Steps between C-alpha positions, in 0.01 A plus 500: 500500500181414311265209567632291213856539628410400854291208375796381293721505811243301696463248218874425510472354852436133581128475570231240561151591377286467813271801538185599314608833355412776456298523818192726475497871575161588644339839548289558809408868468813695586678184617698287254584146613776292340382144571822311566295279729386344171831364372330161489689236694414397857286804594729729300710788624769733368779271622428268210658763274827469690480121510495485120859626503619307805370176354632585156848533649453185710409300190794649310727370777318164487396519862265234628413655836373848587592613851326803650495669840173640629263560786228248596242685285729614218323578172830457317547151643148402390564616145845339486350168609238523225758595237725210602208259465422632152864482390565153645750634755537421869426784739646540848371784711705610799224633724632746758292530816447373851432141603124552510498591130570140407159394629311740274390377158273772368500769232819520295671235709227249418514590130879464488466153648219417258730582207749245631761729652712376789457740792810514717461688832775748590513664843505879482781537753751304290353551152803646323737227621249219439428612144870534420569151637212353304618647170856385567375147564311501169820600323698224671232248404515609137134606488432716190309778677415862430466727804265799506525761775203558729209655311707495180693807613779487243596700190372230261145560625497852359479375142143392567397845615686677221281302261199593714591868464495471121168318522353761732599803289355334191170445681494856636544626145204292392267628772624855447560576867820562691476470880633760738669229707552124520461310827642156577548301820862484610663219701865477404425729206578278200173562317523871572861511382416329171210727416696811597804403294284394205307826488812712537682306226199582281525870598166484679493739799187367676576491874468166678415457866611181668272422794713324758356199680771470766816705448566867563559743215877504526538124496262465204679770303836340571392156375330644190801714414728202553313253278464756219870583521596131498277438199643787298859402578433132428341568161702804392224761511525864603287546811237772434351487851589781739444500876201734476321248275456255788180580691422275797190537718552314828196640685293185456723248675295528819569266792676242283536323167228243564268718712181579309302767688126557450553806277692290248233233499247777431701590190511135389123466546434838339704428186341156464150644519559818304727372222494120528871534570667254739796623706722298732536597869877564495609658172239637261263621772779712648576644156130575449496687832764732359310539172173592671670743739678672211180534299306620807739788563504582127873433474428268208214534252566186295684220681637178355499207739725202424311198631783261587278209615548305823135394515552174698554730799124557503454139608741508794276518807797602713482844339129548564513647852420853383221372278295371792427851625338606173346167397152544648455850360597378152313166516820301476536143634842476662690193617669540837866589478567361848834590654711406197770733386560608141816480291797685638714578196422724208675397180282603209468781239 
């Protein structure tokens, strides 16, 4: 399939124009950075690409309420709340966590509230049942709602990243450089799946590494394979992705999803001071760890880093424990993180 053909397929889908596209492709020596943190709305992020198609379908169905499941510091929830405000829709966020999470109003949670979303706490232990009951009650009440799975992990999201693949290849042609490998942070794998499918539909063989933030390789591969297969069956496309195409690097999970050790903070500080590039503590900093390691061992000469956003995470003091140990050496003022715990559920990318 050529780029015009894939673009025509994308253009046939219901879509709301939300993002500032194309996002820039920057060159930093042998590192190329696709700046999807600059999609424009509410601190940006690659998830806005997916939301264009979710909201397009919601508007087609004449929904008045967007309902989303997410963690207390979900980037997807923050963007959905902003999109709902712009489109004149109600937004209800089912926030899955423990009781203490309801007392925290910082980072993405604060922004979601600022955009007017209703934050509904859901206990982790009974989340599946509670969410099902809530949606059933909305149906009984006749509420015209549109439900989006946690982190936007659904086939419809892939349209946004198929378009991004066309955009990216066009930009690479302009700069005259093809990377040896792409790197992108991987939560449930939706962003990864869309880029992989898009590039393979365009007969582009560039390998893509998904850098897992929480799940082991097998679980990531399974979810990526599943969402690509569902997409192709739903929209009548032949699936060009084979099992060996799916590369997952789960070495950077560390002690937990929301644990940010000193070495990752050193990468965040280093990229800010060397390139003026801001990375978040959970997603893009992990992906950058994989990029730097690959370049260091000469496994990759020219890397392309997909910057998926998530920057409000930089302002969550609960994640700053590992930063304190390097703050004095790097002349960094650091607010105390206290004994607070970070978010418990990964639901992005």
